[in-house]
C-alpha positions as CSV (number, residue, x, y, z in Angstrom):
1,X,16.1,1.0,-8.2
2,X,13.1,-1.1,-9.3
3,X,10.1,-1.8,-6.9
4,X,6.4,-1.4,-6.5
5,X,5.2,0.8,-3.6
6,X,1.8,-0.5,-2.5
7,X,-0.9,0.5,-0.1
8,X,-4.2,-1.1,0.9
9,X,-7.2,0.4,2.6
10,X,-9.5,-2.0,4.5
11,X,-13.2,-1.8,5.1
12,X,-13.2,-3.3,8.6
13,X,-11.0,-4.9,11.2
14,X,-10.4,-8.1,9.1
15,X,-7.1,-7.9,7.2
16,X,-8.7,-9.5,4.2
17,X,-11.3,-6.7,3.8
18,X,-9.2,-4.8,1.2
19,X,-11.5,-2.1,-0.3
20,X,-8.9,-0.2,-2.4
21,X,-5.5,-0.9,-3.8
22,X,-2.9,1.7,-4.7
23,X,0.4,0.8,-6.4
24,X,3.2,2.8,-7.9
25,X,5.7,0.9,-10.1
26,X,9.2,2.4,-10.1
27,X,11.8,1.3,-12.7
28,X,15.3,2.8,-12.9
29,X,14.3,5.1,-10.0
30,X,11.5,6.7,-11.9
31,X,7.7,6.2,-11.7
32,X,6.7,4.0,-14.6
33,X,3.1,3.1,-13.7
34,X,0.3,4.0,-11.3
35,X,-2.5,1.6,-10.4
36,X,-5.6,2.3,-8.4
37,X,-8.7,0.1,-8.0
38,X,-11.6,-0.2,-5.7
39,X,-12.3,-3.7,-4.4
40,X,-15.5,-5.2,-3.0
41,X,-14.2,-6.2,0.4
42,X,-14.5,-9.6,2.1
43,X,-16.1,-9.6,4.6
44,X,-18.4,-7.1,2.9
45,X,-19.2,-4.5,5.5
46,X,-17.6,-1.2,6.6
47,X,-16.8,-0.3,10.1
48,X,-17.4,3.3,11.2
49,X,-13.8,3.8,12.1
50,X,-12.4,2.6,8.8
51,X,-14.8,4.7,6.8
52,X,-13.9,7.7,9.0
53,X,-10.2,7.1,8.1
54,X,-10.4,6.7,4.3
55,X,-14.0,7.9,3.4
56,X,-15.0,4.7,1.5
57,X,-18.4,3.1,2.0
58,X,-20.4,0.1,0.9
59,X,-21.9,2.2,-1.9
60,X,-18.5,3.0,-3.2
61,X,-17.4,-0.6,-3.6
62,X,-20.6,-2.7,-3.9
63,X,-20.1,-2.9,-7.7
64,X,-16.3,-3.1,-7.6
65,X,-14.5,-6.4,-8.5
66,X,-13.7,-8.9,-5.8
67,X,-10.1,-9.0,-4.6
68,X,-9.1,-12.0,-6.9
69,X,-10.4,-10.2,-10.0
70,X,-8.9,-6.9,-9.0
71,X,-5.5,-8.5,-8.2
72,X,-5.5,-10.2,-11.6
73,X,-5.3,-6.8,-13.1
74,X,-2.5,-5.7,-10.7
75,X,-0.3,-8.8,-10.6
76,X,1.1,-8.7,-14.2
77,X,2.1,-5.0,-13.8
78,X,4.1,-5.7,-10.7
79,X,5.5,-9.1,-11.5
80,X,9.1,-9.7,-10.3
81,X,9.3,-6.5,-8.3
82,X,9.9,-6.3,-4.6
83,X,7.0,-4.6,-2.8
84,X,7.6,-1.5,-0.7
85,X,5.1,-0.3,2.0
86,X,5.1,2.0,4.9
87,X,4.4,-0.3,7.9
88,X,4.9,-3.3,5.6
89,X,3.6,-5.7,8.3
90,X,0.1,-4.3,7.8
91,X,0.1,-4.3,4.0
92,X,1.7,-7.8,3.8
93,X,-0.8,-9.1,6.3
94,X,-3.7,-7.7,4.3
95,X,-2.3,-9.2,1.1
96,X,-1.7,-12.6,2.6
97,X,-5.1,-12.6,4.3
98,X,-6.8,-11.8,1.0
99,X,-4.8,-14.5,-0.8
100,X,-5.9,-17.0,1.8
101,X,-9.6,-15.8,1.7
102,X,-9.7,-16.3,-2.0
103,X,-7.7,-19.6,-2.0
104,X,-4.9,-18.0,-4.1
105,X,-1.4,-19.4,-4.0
106,X,1.1,-17.0,-2.5
107,X,3.6,-15.9,-5.2
108,X,6.4,-15.2,-2.8
109,X,6.2,-11.4,-2.8
110,X,9.1,-9.8,-0.9
111,X,8.2,-6.8,1.2
112,X,10.5,-3.9,2.3
113,X,9.4,-1.3,4.8
114,X,9.8,2.5,4.5
115,X,8.8,2.8,8.2
116,X,11.8,0.8,9.3
117,X,14.1,2.7,6.9
118,X,12.7,6.0,8.2
119,X,13.5,5.0,11.8
120,X,17.1,4.1,10.8
121,X,17.5,7.3,8.7
122,X,15.8,9.9,10.8
123,X,16.0,8.3,14.3
124,X,14.6,10.7,16.9
125,X,14.8,13.8,14.7
126,X,11.1,13.4,13.7
127,X,8.2,13.6,16.2
128,X,6.9,10.3,14.8
129,X,7.4,8.1,11.8
130,X,3.9,8.2,10.4
131,X,3.6,8.3,6.6
132,X,2.6,11.9,6.4
133,X,5.5,13.0,8.7
134,X,8.1,11.0,6.9
135,X,6.8,12.1,3.5
136,X,7.2,15.7,4.6
137,X,10.7,15.0,5.8
138,X,11.5,13.6,2.4
139,X,10.1,16.7,0.6
140,X,6.9,15.0,-0.5
141,X,3.6,16.8,0.0
142,X,1.0,14.1,0.9
143,X,-2.3,15.9,0.4
144,X,-4.7,12.9,0.2
145,X,-3.5,10.7,3.1
146,X,-5.4,7.4,3.4
147,X,-6.3,7.3,-0.3
148,X,-4.5,4.1,-1.4
149,X,-2.9,5.6,-4.5
150,X,-1.8,8.8,-2.7
151,X,-0.3,6.8,0.1
152,X,1.5,4.5,-2.4
153,X,2.9,7.6,-4.2
154,X,4.2,8.9,-0.9
155,X,5.7,5.5,-0.1
156,X,7.5,5.5,-3.5
157,X,8.9,9.0,-2.9
158,X,10.1,8.0,0.6
159,X,11.7,4.9,-0.8
160,X,13.5,6.8,-3.5
161,X,14.7,9.4,-0.9
162,X,15.9,6.7,1.4
163,X,17.4,4.5,-1.3
164,X,20.7,3.9,0.6
165,X,18.7,2.1,3.3
166,X,17.4,-0.6,1.0
167,X,19.1,-3.6,-0.5
168,X,16.9,-4.3,-3.5
């Protein structure tokens, strides 16, 4: 099973305001690479609520690369892989918005959703299908929830656990 589990944190309510990227490359069902980078968001401001969730502030990212520069370092490492995200609609929306904001051509990334797979696999046996709940059900201890790399690592673990629910 080859894929890239990906997670974005945003600075504010704009989907393009990616302020950190976490990615875990899985090849032959084993973690082959981990990627984490801070990003100077666009638009460049932080909402109280977003900072409260992930802890990042303007001071953390004011000297970070813009999205297009940060993605230039990520893209070659995930080339050709399907992308896996927990609540993929959010992460795909962020990625598409950032590509639009920076005038970048969409390379046709295919997203798969561990949230949907969790609902199929666990049904009503879980109290909810939030990332930390599903991670625990899959035997993964998510200790730094809302850190982009930690969330991507949890997503990768969930995807590997729920492998029969994916057609990659």
